[in-house]
A tleap script that builds the chain and sets N, CA, C and O, in Angstrom:
source leaprc.protein.ff14SB
mol = sequence {
  NMET THR ARG ILE LEU ILE ALA ASP ASP HIE
  ASP VAL VAL ARG SER GLY VAL ARG THR ILE
  LEU GLU ALA HIE GLU GLY TRP GLU VAL VAL
  GLY GLU ALA THR ASP GLY LYS GLN ALA VAL
  ASP GLN ALA LEU ALA ILE ARG PRO ASP ILE
  VAL ILE LEU CASP
}
set mol.1.N position { 76.741 43.871 129.339 }
set mol.1.CA position { 77.296 45.129 129.808 }
set mol.1.C position { 78.787 44.914 130.104 }
set mol.1.O position { 79.158 43.986 130.823 }
set mol.2.N position { 79.622 45.772 129.547 }
set mol.2.CA position { 81.056 45.755 129.829 }
set mol.2.C position { 81.329 46.657 131.019 }
set mol.2.O position { 81.002 47.843 131.004 }
set mol.3.N position { 81.934 46.078 132.052 }
set mol.3.CA position { 82.183 46.790 133.311 }
set mol.3.C position { 83.629 47.277 133.331 }
set mol.3.O position { 84.551 46.490 133.113 }
set mol.4.N position { 83.833 48.576 133.592 }
set mol.4.CA position { 85.145 49.206 133.461 }
set mol.4.C position { 85.557 49.888 134.761 }
set mol.4.O position { 84.743 50.519 135.435 }
set mol.5.N position { 86.835 49.749 135.098 }
set mol.5.CA position { 87.462 50.447 136.223 }
set mol.5.C position { 88.485 51.411 135.638 }
set mol.5.O position { 89.291 51.021 134.794 }
set mol.6.N position { 88.459 52.666 136.080 }
set mol.6.CA position { 89.400 53.689 135.618 }
set mol.6.C position { 90.359 54.020 136.762 }
set mol.6.O position { 89.932 54.260 137.891 }
set mol.7.N position { 91.660 54.031 136.457 }
set mol.7.CA position { 92.664 54.398 137.454 }
set mol.7.C position { 93.558 55.495 136.894 }
set mol.7.O position { 94.278 55.285 135.917 }
set mol.8.N position { 93.507 56.665 137.518 }
set mol.8.CA position { 94.349 57.795 137.128 }
set mol.8.C position { 94.428 58.736 138.316 }
set mol.8.O position { 93.450 58.898 139.045 }
set mol.9.N position { 95.574 59.354 138.517 }
set mol.9.CA position { 95.744 60.220 139.680 }
set mol.9.C position { 95.217 61.634 139.461 }
set mol.9.O position { 95.218 62.440 140.392 }
set mol.10.N position { 94.771 61.947 138.253 }
set mol.10.CA position { 94.232 63.278 137.963 }
set mol.10.C position { 92.709 63.218 137.888 }
set mol.10.O position { 92.146 62.488 137.071 }
set mol.11.N position { 92.052 63.988 138.742 }
set mol.11.CA position { 90.583 64.003 138.786 }
set mol.11.C position { 89.967 64.364 137.439 }
set mol.11.O position { 88.996 63.743 137.006 }
set mol.12.N position { 90.535 65.371 136.781 }
set mol.12.CA position { 89.978 65.846 135.510 }
set mol.12.C position { 90.071 64.757 134.445 }
set mol.12.O position { 89.137 64.571 133.665 }
set mol.13.N position { 91.183 64.043 134.407 }
set mol.13.CA position { 91.354 62.973 133.425 }
set mol.13.C position { 90.352 61.857 133.690 }
set mol.13.O position { 89.684 61.389 132.769 }
set mol.14.N position { 90.244 61.424 134.959 }
set mol.14.CA position { 89.279 60.363 135.290 }
set mol.14.C position { 87.868 60.765 134.898 }
set mol.14.O position { 87.121 59.970 134.328 }
set mol.15.N position { 87.514 61.989 135.204 }
set mol.15.CA position { 86.173 62.477 134.889 }
set mol.15.C position { 85.935 62.492 133.381 }
set mol.15.O position { 84.872 62.081 132.917 }
set mol.16.N position { 86.914 62.962 132.618 }
set mol.16.CA position { 86.787 63.008 131.168 }
set mol.16.C position { 86.684 61.628 130.548 }
set mol.16.O position { 85.851 61.394 129.672 }
set mol.17.N position { 87.529 60.715 131.000 }
set mol.17.CA position { 87.500 59.348 130.487 }
set mol.17.C position { 86.161 58.707 130.824 }
set mol.17.O position { 85.566 58.022 129.991 }
set mol.18.N position { 85.693 58.926 132.033 }
set mol.18.CA position { 84.390 58.366 132.443 }
set mol.18.C position { 83.274 58.870 131.532 }
set mol.18.O position { 82.433 58.090 131.086 }
set mol.19.N position { 83.267 60.171 131.258 }
set mol.19.CA position { 82.239 60.767 130.405 }
set mol.19.C position { 82.256 60.154 129.013 }
set mol.19.O position { 81.206 59.838 128.454 }
set mol.20.N position { 83.453 59.986 128.455 }
set mol.20.CA position { 83.578 59.399 127.119 }
set mol.20.C position { 83.098 57.951 127.113 }
set mol.20.O position { 82.347 57.547 126.225 }
set mol.21.N position { 83.528 57.175 128.100 }
set mol.21.CA position { 83.170 55.758 128.142 }
set mol.21.C position { 81.677 55.549 128.367 }
set mol.21.O position { 81.065 54.690 127.733 }
set mol.22.N position { 81.100 56.320 129.252 }
set mol.22.CA position { 79.685 56.135 129.569 }
set mol.22.C position { 78.763 56.574 128.435 }
set mol.22.O position { 77.568 56.279 128.459 }
set mol.23.N position { 79.309 57.276 127.447 }
set mol.23.CA position { 78.504 57.669 126.284 }
set mol.23.C position { 78.245 56.487 125.362 }
set mol.23.O position { 77.370 56.546 124.498 }
set mol.24.N position { 79.012 55.407 125.548 }
set mol.24.CA position { 78.847 54.214 124.719 }
set mol.24.C position { 77.834 53.266 125.362 }
set mol.24.O position { 77.943 52.906 126.534 }
set mol.25.N position { 76.856 52.881 124.562 }
set mol.25.CA position { 75.855 51.947 125.050 }
set mol.25.C position { 76.507 50.612 125.387 }
set mol.25.O position { 77.306 50.089 124.611 }
set mol.26.N position { 76.166 50.073 126.532 }
set mol.26.CA position { 76.699 48.782 126.944 }
set mol.26.C position { 77.978 48.861 127.751 }
set mol.26.O position { 78.494 47.831 128.184 }
set mol.27.N position { 78.505 50.064 127.967 }
set mol.27.CA position { 79.705 50.248 128.783 }
set mol.27.C position { 79.303 50.913 130.084 }
set mol.27.O position { 78.544 51.882 130.079 }
set mol.28.N position { 79.799 50.407 131.187 }
set mol.28.CA position { 79.480 50.950 132.511 }
set mol.28.C position { 80.771 51.100 133.322 }
set mol.28.O position { 81.514 50.136 133.504 }
set mol.29.N position { 81.025 52.319 133.806 }
set mol.29.CA position { 82.171 52.538 134.690 }
set mol.29.C position { 81.717 52.142 136.094 }
set mol.29.O position { 80.816 52.756 136.667 }
set mol.30.N position { 82.357 51.104 136.635 }
set mol.30.CA position { 81.944 50.565 137.930 }
set mol.30.C position { 82.854 51.006 139.068 }
set mol.30.O position { 82.576 50.725 140.234 }
set mol.31.N position { 83.945 51.700 138.729 }
set mol.31.CA position { 84.835 52.164 139.784 }
set mol.31.C position { 85.907 53.096 139.261 }
set mol.31.O position { 86.230 53.105 138.073 }
set mol.32.N position { 86.455 53.887 140.187 }
set mol.32.CA position { 87.549 54.795 139.892 }
set mol.32.C position { 88.573 54.668 141.000 }
set mol.32.O position { 88.223 54.482 142.166 }
set mol.33.N position { 89.850 54.771 140.629 }
set mol.33.CA position { 90.933 54.695 141.601 }
set mol.33.C position { 91.914 55.831 141.333 }
set mol.33.O position { 92.088 56.265 140.194 }
set mol.34.N position { 92.550 56.304 142.402 }
set mol.34.CA position { 93.493 57.412 142.272 }
set mol.34.C position { 94.946 56.971 142.315 }
set mol.34.O position { 95.838 57.769 142.026 }
set mol.35.N position { 95.205 55.706 142.673 }
set mol.35.CA position { 96.578 55.204 142.696 }
set mol.35.C position { 96.577 53.689 142.461 }
set mol.35.O position { 95.522 53.057 142.403 }
set mol.36.N position { 97.772 53.126 142.328 }
set mol.36.CA position { 97.903 51.721 142.005 }
set mol.36.C position { 97.315 50.786 143.040 }
set mol.36.O position { 96.647 49.813 142.691 }
set mol.37.N position { 97.557 51.071 144.307 }
set mol.37.CA position { 97.027 50.207 145.377 }
set mol.37.C position { 95.508 50.199 145.348 }
set mol.37.O position { 94.876 49.146 145.435 }
set mol.38.N position { 94.942 51.367 145.228 }
set mol.38.CA position { 93.486 51.476 145.167 }
set mol.38.C position { 92.938 50.738 143.936 }
set mol.38.O position { 91.884 50.107 144.009 }
set mol.39.N position { 93.652 50.820 142.813 }
set mol.39.CA position { 93.223 50.139 141.593 }
set mol.39.C position { 93.211 48.628 141.789 }
set mol.39.O position { 92.262 47.955 141.386 }
set mol.40.N position { 94.268 48.091 142.410 }
set mol.40.CA position { 94.329 46.649 142.654 }
set mol.40.C position { 93.228 46.226 143.612 }
set mol.40.O position { 92.538 45.235 143.372 }
set mol.41.N position { 93.060 46.978 144.699 }
set mol.41.CA position { 92.019 46.644 145.686 }
set mol.41.C position { 90.640 46.636 145.042 }
set mol.41.O position { 89.853 45.716 145.262 }
set mol.42.N position { 90.346 47.670 144.241 }
set mol.42.CA position { 89.036 47.746 143.604 }
set mol.42.C position { 88.862 46.660 142.545 }
set mol.42.O position { 87.779 46.089 142.413 }
set mol.43.N position { 89.916 46.376 141.796 }
set mol.43.CA position { 89.817 45.330 140.775 }
set mol.43.C position { 89.499 43.981 141.404 }
set mol.43.O position { 88.700 43.214 140.867 }
set mol.44.N position { 90.117 43.694 142.533 }
set mol.44.CA position { 89.839 42.436 143.226 }
set mol.44.C position { 88.427 42.401 143.797 }
set mol.44.O position { 87.776 41.355 143.797 }
set mol.45.N position { 87.959 43.536 144.279 }
set mol.45.CA position { 86.628 43.599 144.891 }
set mol.45.C position { 85.506 43.661 143.849 }
set mol.45.O position { 84.486 42.987 143.988 }
set mol.46.N position { 85.699 44.463 142.821 }
set mol.46.CA position { 84.643 44.724 141.839 }
set mol.46.C position { 84.655 43.723 140.686 }
set mol.46.O position { 83.611 43.419 140.109 }
set mol.47.N position { 85.845 43.212 140.352 }
set mol.47.CA position { 86.023 42.267 139.241 }
set mol.47.C position { 85.517 42.835 137.909 }
set mol.47.O position { 84.654 42.233 137.270 }
set mol.48.N position { 86.056 44.006 137.482 }
set mol.48.CA position { 85.619 44.591 136.210 }
set mol.48.C position { 86.111 43.750 135.027 }
set mol.48.O position { 87.014 42.926 135.166 }
set mol.49.N position { 85.506 43.974 133.878 }
set mol.49.CA position { 85.946 43.316 132.652 }
set mol.49.C position { 87.214 43.968 132.098 }
set mol.49.O position { 88.072 43.295 131.527 }
set mol.50.N position { 87.317 45.279 132.274 }
set mol.50.CA position { 88.432 46.059 131.740 }
set mol.50.C position { 88.904 47.043 132.803 }
set mol.50.O position { 88.096 47.616 133.533 }
set mol.51.N position { 90.227 47.234 132.885 }
set mol.51.CA position { 90.804 48.263 133.747 }
set mol.51.C position { 91.614 49.196 132.860 }
set mol.51.O position { 92.483 48.751 132.110 }
set mol.52.N position { 91.331 50.480 132.945 }
set mol.52.CA position { 92.101 51.478 132.203 }
set mol.52.C position { 93.027 52.158 133.201 }
set mol.52.O position { 92.582 52.821 134.138 }
set mol.53.N position { 94.336 51.977 132.977 }
set mol.53.CA position { 95.347 52.474 133.915 }
set mol.53.C position { 96.185 53.567 133.290 }
set mol.53.O position { 96.479 53.551 132.094 }
set mol.54.N position { 96.563 54.517 134.127 }
set mol.54.CA position { 97.535 55.529 133.719 }
set mol.54.C position { 98.823 55.228 134.453 }
set mol.54.O position { 99.811 55.942 134.284 }
savepdb mol mol.pdb
quit
């Protein structure tokens, strides 16, 4: 399973990206962040395989 963290300040964009990513078998969105600090904090805590940043 590929674990993904999404970071974007727009709720609609995060939601759309999450929907697209979760449609792929083997991909799991494990976290969402609304700003850079939150993205770094979550990346350190969750340790995702991939971080998608805006």
